[in-house]
N, C-alpha and C positions, 0 to 999 in steps of 0.2 A: 296296695295287692302284689304281691309278691308277681314276677312274669319268668314262666318257664322257658326253656331255650325252643320250645315249641312256639312261643309266644312272640319270639324276637323274630322265630324266622318268620311269621308271617309279616311281620312290620318291615321284613328286609326283603320281600321278596319284591319290593317295586324301586330299591334301590339301585341305579346304574353302574355307581363307579364308591372304590372304596379308596384311602390314604393307606398306603403300604409303607411303612417306616421301619429304616436296618440302622445298626448303628457304623457310623461312615471310618474310616479306616483312621482320622483323626480324633474317634470319639465321637463328634457331634453326629447328631441324627438327620439322615436325610429319608424324606418321603417323598412319593409318587402316586401319581392318581393311577388304581390300577380299573378295570372294566368286573363288575359283579355279575354281569349279562344279564338278570335278571331272571335267571330261566331256573335257578339254583335253590331249593329248598335247604335252608340252613340246618346243618348238623355239627354243626361246631368245625368240620373243614372245609377250608376254601381252595381253591386252584385258580391260580392265573398262570397265566401265559407272555412269553417274554423273551428276549435275546441273551444269548449264552453269555454272551459280551456285553450285556448291562452291570453296571455298578453295585444294584441292589443282590444281582449272583452273589458277584465277588463277596458283600457284605456277608450274607449269608452264611456264605462257606466259612467265613472269620467268624462269625456269631449266631448263631440260628435266632435267637429271642427276636421277636421283631413284633410289631403293633400296627392292627387294625382299625381305622375311624371312619365308619358309615353317619349320614346324615338322611334322615328322611326328609319331606315336603315339608314345609311348616309354614301355618298362616294365611294358608289357600282354604279360602270358603270353610275358616272355622278351625281348618284341621288344629291339633297338637303336635307340637316341635317333637321328634325324634331322634334319638343320637346311640348310637352303641360304638362302645370303645372295646374291641379285642385285644387282648396278649397272647400271645399263644411261640410256637415253635415252629420254623418252615426247615424245609428241605428241597432243594432242588433235584426235580424228576426229569430223567434223560429216555426212557423207555416211549417209545411210539404206543402202542397197547396203552399204555394208562394215560396217553395223550390222548388217543382216541373215544375213551369215557367221560372226557371231559370238556368235548368238543363240541363246540356250538355253530352253525354256519354263520353268525355275524363276527366270527374270529376270522373269516376269510379276508374281509378287509384289511387287516393285520400281517396278513401271513399268508401271504396268495396261494403258497402250493402246500394249504393245510397241515396236517401233521408231518409231512415230509419236506418244511420249508427247513433249509440247511440252519444252523445254529437255534433252534427253535428248543427251551425246554422249558418246562412248568412247573412252577412255584406251592407246592403243599404244606399250605399252614393249617396245623393242627391246634384250636384254640384250647387255653388254660383258664382264661378267665377272661369274663365276658360282660361287661358294665355298662347298663342304661338307665336314659332317661328320656321321658315322656312328656315333659311341662308339668306331670301331676306326682309320679312316681320315681323312684330310684331304687337299684339294687344292683345285684351281681349275682350272676352264675357263674358257677367251678365246673370245673372240667378235669377228667385225669391229663395226668400231663405225659401221656403217652407221645415222642418223639415220633414226627411221620419218617416213613420209608421212602 
């Protein structure tokens, strides 16, 4: 059965971390875990907060094509595995009003001054392709290729 983006969003709701992969300056891939906050209804756009000085911010400035990978809980109480791989385009956002739209209380642990934390930026990822596998079914959902602003 082919899944919709809505179906995938339901499965992704309880995944706390994603691996965000960028292209490093030497051409290699660089991945790092980013909080998915568990509070997001996935619609093809993801938002992650980090420091302006982070290597991934520099990487995105040079090449906005990124990958995200998500892994759900598998094997517990007979649960099927759930994997999602996202390809998309990223943009670095410096607008505090946009920060506020995507801020959750759990982020205060990392950024003590909230949206006023010096050096804070938000990475907006717009998916262009979402591939999934749940132990029985696999497939992909393609989205428009609009670059995030």
